[in-house]
Residue, then its C-alpha position, 0 to 999 in steps of 0.5 A: f478493524s480494532a473491534s475485531h482484532g484488538l491491538a494488531v497490525r492493520a498495514v505494512a508499508v514499504e517505500v518504493e520508487d513508484a507505488e503505482l508500478a509496485f502495485t500493477t506488478s504485484v496484481n499481475h503476479g497474483a496479488i489481490p488488490a486492496s486499494s488502487p493507487f491514489n495521490l495525497e495532496n502532499g505528492v505522496k502516492l499509496a496503493e494497497v494489496r492484500l497481504y494475509g487476513d485483514v492486513v494489507l502491504r502498502y506502497v508509499s512513493y514520493n514525487d520529491p525524493n528528498h522528502 
């Protein structure tokens, strides 16, 4: 990414209650998937849809609401 764009934003992240639901809702309303929902070891769930150009909108949710 940086070789093509230099110093730039790669992802815009937003914390949501349920990353999978946010992803599915976005795709159902026309968003282009970038990364299907997946879980990290620490109880974090991530999913991404294309925002513009090479930039993605990243949905982040936590199993522990007090993270």
